[in-house]
C-alpha positions in Angstrom: 79.7 85.3 49.2 81.8 87.5 51.5 79.8 90.1 53.5 81.8 93.4 53.4 80.1 94.6 56.5 81.1 91.6 58.6 84.3 93.0 60.1 85.8 92.9 63.5 86.0 96.4 65.0 88.7 95.7 67.4 91.9 97.8 67.7 94.4 96.5 70.2 96.2 99.8 70.6 92.9 101.6 71.2 91.9 99.0 73.8 95.2 99.5 75.6 94.7 103.2 75.6 91.2 102.9 77.0 92.5 100.6 79.7 95.3 103.1 80.7 92.8 105.9 80.7 90.3 103.9 82.8 93.1 103.1 85.3 94.0 106.8 85.6 90.3 107.8 86.0 89.8 105.2 88.8 93.0 106.2 90.6 92.1 109.9 90.4 88.6 109.4 91.7 89.8 107.3 94.6 92.5 109.9 95.6 91.8 112.7 97.9 94.6 114.8 96.3 96.0 115.3 92.8 98.0 112.4 91.6 101.7 113.2 91.4 103.6 112.8 88.2 105.4 109.8 89.8 102.1 108.2 90.6 100.8 108.7 87.1 104.0 107.3 85.6 103.7 104.3 87.8 100.1 103.7 86.8 100.9 104.0 83.2 104.0 101.8 83.5 106.4 104.6 82.4 110.0 104.1 83.3 112.0 107.3 84.0 114.6 108.3 81.5 118.2 107.9 82.7 120.3 111.1 82.4 122.5 111.2 79.4 126.2 111.7 80.2 
């Protein structure tokens, strides 16, 4: 018989968000000043948008 309460409570997207948030928290706590937008983008792996002609 299948146990309806025997489920995996793992969400890959949520785990990725938690990892990114943790990375930001650690970087902010180790920094003496505010993180710049460029530093935050680098930590999150954000690539800057190219200007549209």
